[in-house]
C-alpha positions in Angstrom: -11.1 -4.3 22.8 -7.5 -4.5 21.2 -8.1 -1.8 18.6 -4.9 -0.3 17.2 -4.7 3.4 18.0 -7.4 3.2 20.6 -6.4 0.8 23.3 -3.6 -1.2 21.6 -0.3 0.3 20.5 0.8 0.4 16.7 3.4 -2.1 15.9 5.3 -1.6 12.6 5.3 -4.7 10.4 8.5 -6.6 10.3 8.4 -7.2 6.5 6.0 -4.9 4.8 4.8 -5.9 1.3 4.7 -2.3 0.2 7.0 0.5 1.4 6.0 4.0 0.0 8.8 6.5 -0.1 6.6 9.6 -0.5 9.2 12.4 -0.7 9.2 14.0 -4.1 6.4 11.7 -5.5 2.9 12.7 -6.7 -0.2 10.9 -5.3 -0.7 9.4 -8.8 2.7 7.8 -8.7 2.1 6.4 -5.3 -1.3 5.0 -6.3 0.3 3.1 -9.2 2.8 1.7 -6.7 0.0 0.5 -4.3 -2.2 -0.9 -7.0 0.9 -2.7 -8.8 1.6 -5.1 -6.0 -1.9 -6.9 -5.9 -2.1 -6.7 -9.7 1.3 -8.5 -10.1 -0.1 -11.3 -7.8 -3.3 -11.6 -9.7 -5.4 -10.3 -6.9 -7.0 -7.5 -8.9 -7.0 -6.5 -12.6 -5.9 -3.0 -13.6 -7.7 -1.2 -16.4 -5.9 0.1 -19.4 -5.4 3.6 -17.9 -3.6 2.2 -14.8 -1.5 -0.6 -16.2 
């Protein structure tokens, strides 16, 4: 089946596009970080409240 976490081991990415350092940050701050990456690449558009 090769389903990660079921019958295949997890392999950390060699060069992750996003790395979240969660210590001391609020979920809202992390959400902004996650959404900023595809927004900067033009993959998604952020509304005025998230930009």
